VOBA-1610 file (N, C-alpha, C; in pm, whole numbers, padded with zeros to 5 digits, always signed):
BEGIN
Unk-05176-00272-00982Unk-05054-00333-01034Unk-04935-00286-00952Unk-04852-00380-00913Unk-04730-00348-00838Unk-04635-00276-00932Unk-04577-00166-00883Unk-04488-00086-00966Unk-04343-00089-00918Unk-04320-00144-00798Unk-04183-00148-00749Unk-04165-00259-00645Unk-04041-00309-00641Unk-04000-00403-00536Unk-03870-00350-00478Unk-03834-00402-00363Unk-03709-00364-00299Unk-03631-00491-00270Unk-03508-00497-00321Unk-03418-00609-00294Unk-03299-00556-00217Unk-03279-00604-00095Unk-03168-00557-00010Unk-03156-00405-00012Unk-03266-00338+00010Unk-03273-00191+00017Unk-03250-00121-00116Unk-03254-00193-00229Unk-03243-00132-00361Unk-03380-00133-00426Unk-03430-00014-00459Unk-03560+00001-00522Unk-03550-00033-00670Unk-03640-00118-00717Unk-03645-00156-00858Unk-03786-00131-00909Unk-03797-00048-01012Unk-03926-00022-01077Unk-03956-00138-01171Unk-04075-00196-01158Unk-04111-00313-01240Unk-04225-00279-01336Unk-04225-00348-01451Unk-04334-00330-01547Unk-04427-00451-01551Unk-04386-00559-01483Unk-04476-00674-01468Unk-04451-00737-01331Unk-04557-00797-01278Unk-04548-00858-01145Unk-04650-00970-01136Unk-04605-01086-01088Unk-04694-01198-01058Unk-04656-01254-00923Unk-04757-01291-00846Unk-04735-01347-00713Unk-04807-01481-00703Unk-04740-01582-00647Unk-04797-01714-00630Unk-04755-01772-00495Unk-04824-01876-00455Unk-04782-01958-00341Unk-04736-02092-00396Unk-04615-02133-00359Unk-04559-02261-00403Unk-04515-02335-00277Unk-04578-02449-00251Unk-04547-02526-00130Unk-04550-02440-00005Unk-04651-02355+00005Unk-04673-02267+00120Unk-04565-02158+00134Unk-04494-02129+00026Unk-04394-02022+00024Unk-04431-01921-00083Unk-04391-01797-00061Unk-04415-01691-00160Unk-04321-01708-00279Unk-04375-01681-00397Unk-04292-01673-00517Unk-04343-01553-00596Unk-04249-01468-00638Unk-04287-01357-00723Unk-04202-01359-00849Unk-04264-01316-00959Unk-04194-01300-01086Unk-04213-01156-01129Unk-04104-01093-01168Unk-04109-00952-01208Unk-04034-00933-01339Unk-04073-00829-01409Unk-04002-00784-01527Unk-03964-00639-01506Unk-03843-00603-01546Unk-03799-00465-01529Unk-03691-00433-01631Unk-03673-00304-01656Unk-03571-00259-01750Unk-03446-00218-01674Unk-03332-00244-01735Unk-03204-00201-01680Unk-03130-00123-01789Unk-03089-00003-01755Unk-03014+00079-01850Unk-02865+00050-01837Unk-02791+00091-01938Unk-02646+00074-01931Unk-02589+00148-01811Unk-02651+00258-01773Unk-02604+00335-01657Unk-02620+00257-01527Unk-02730+00181-01513Unk-02759+00108-01389Unk-02708-00036-01392Unk-02656-00081-01505Unk-02620-00221-01524Unk-02525-00274-01416Unk-02417-00206-01390Unk-02319-00256-01294Unk-02382-00277-01156Unk-02460-00178-01109Unk-02522-00188-00977Unk-02622-00303-00971Unk-02703-00319-01075Unk-02802-00427-01075Unk-02734-00564-01086Unk-02633-00574-01171Unk-02560-00701-01185Unk-02495-00740-01053Unk-02432-00645-00987Unk-02369-00671-00857Unk-02472-00716-00755Unk-02588-00651-00754Unk-02696-00689-00663Unk-02742-00831-00691Unk-02770-00863-00816Unk-02825-00995-00850Unk-02726-01108-00824Unk-02596-01080-00833Unk-02495-01183-00804Unk-02502-01229-00659Unk-02563-01149-00572Unk-02577-01191-00431Unk-02666-01314-00419Unk-02764-01329-00508Unk-02844-01450-00515Unk-02959-01462-00417Unk-02942-01414-00295Unk-03046-01421-00192Unk-03066-01282-00135Unk-03193-01246-00112Unk-03226-01107-00081Unk-03333-01095+00027Unk-03334-00979+00092Unk-03450-00936+00168Unk-03542-00872+00065Unk-03657-00935+00042Unk-03751-00892-00062Unk-03866-00818+00004Unk-03898-00702-00050Unk-04014-00625-00002Unk-04097-00582-00122Unk-04227-00596-00106Unk-04322-00549-00206Unk-04418-00456-00131Unk-04382-00327-00122Unk-04460-00235-00039Unk-04609-00230-00073Unk-04644-00237-00201Unk-04784-00226-00241Unk-04867-00348-00200Unk-04801-00457-00164Unk-04870-00578-00117Unk-04844-00604+00032Unk-04771-00513+00098Unk-04732-00534+00238Unk-04669-00671+00256Unk-04584-00707+00162Unk-04522-00839+00158Unk-04371-00824+00176Unk-04316-00908+00263Unk-04171-00913+00277Unk-04131-01056+00313Unk-04019-01099+00257Unk-03968-01233+00283Unk-03822-01239+00241Unk-03754-01344+00283Unk-03618-01373+00238Unk-03632-01460+00115Unk-03573-01419+00004Unk-03593-01491-00120Unk-03464-01516-00196Unk-03467-01619-00278Unk-03353-01654-00362Unk-03397-01663-00507Unk-03305-01645-00598Unk-03337-01648-00741Unk-03373-01790-00783Unk-03491-01803-00842Unk-03534-01930-00900Unk-03508-01933-01049Unk-03537-01821-01115Unk-03512-01805-01258Unk-03470-01662-01284Unk-03387-01646-01388Unk-03338-01515-01422Unk-03302-01514-01570Unk-03341-01409-01640Unk-03300-01395-01780Unk-03298-01247-01816Unk-03226-01218-01923Unk-03216-01082-01973Unk-03217-01085-02125Unk-03266-00978-02184Unk-03274-00971-02329Unk-03142-00931-02393Unk-03048-00886-02313Unk-02919-00840-02365Unk-02811-00875-02263Unk-02696-00917-02309Unk-02592-00962-02216Unk-02484-00858-02192Unk-02475-00756-02275Unk-02371-00655-02256Unk-02433-00517-02253Unk-02454-00467-02135Unk-02511-00334-02120Unk-02404-00229-02093Unk-02280-00263-02119Unk-02174-00165-02097Unk-02173-00056-02205Unk-02236-00082-02319Unk-02243+00020-02423Unk-02346+00125-02384Unk-02306+00251-02389Unk-02391+00362-02349Unk-02521+00363-02428Unk-02631+00390-02358Unk-02761+00403-02421Unk-02838+00273-02438Unk-02783+00161-02398Unk-02851+00032-02410Unk-02952+00013-02297Unk-03058-00062-02326Unk-03159-00098-02225Unk-03191-00245-02240Unk-03185-00318-02130Unk-03218-00460-02132Unk-03344-00487-02052Unk-03421-00585-02097Unk-03538-00630-02023Unk-03498-00751-01940Unk-03517-00742-01810Unk-03483-00849-01718Unk-03610-00916-01669Unk-03603-01048-01654Unk-03710-01127-01592Unk-03647-01198-01472Unk-03715-01192-01359Unk-03660-01247-01236Unk-03770-01314-01156Unk-03745-01436-01113Unk-03838-01507-01023Unk-03766-01532-00892Unk-03830-01493-00784Unk-03774-01508-00649Unk-03865-01598-00568Unk-03803-01695-00500Unk-03876-01791-00418Unk-03835-01774-00272Unk-03934-01769-00187Unk-03908-01754-00043Unk-03828-01873+00009Unk-03729-01843+00091Unk-03652-01946+00158Unk-03686-01943+00305Unk-03707-02058+00361Unk-03740-02070+00504Unk-03612-02092+00582Unk-03600-02025+00694Unk-03479-02040+00779Unk-03487-02163+00864
//
């Protein structure tokens, strides 16, 4: 089971991972937790929309963009909160 991905040099620990091929492009879906402490950094990262994606445990790397994104909580500014994030990234061809 994949335990981490890297988006633009930011390591993210994941609790779920799925990998597929869609129209000959890589697509991955991940689930991960975000704490109120990490919320600002993760939100800022995700607003970039397109990333250098690395999955070290699969020796996989590609340029990817957000296909789907959701979170279980919208305000993680309150101390001690934890949100579950779901993210799907689709490879973009140059």
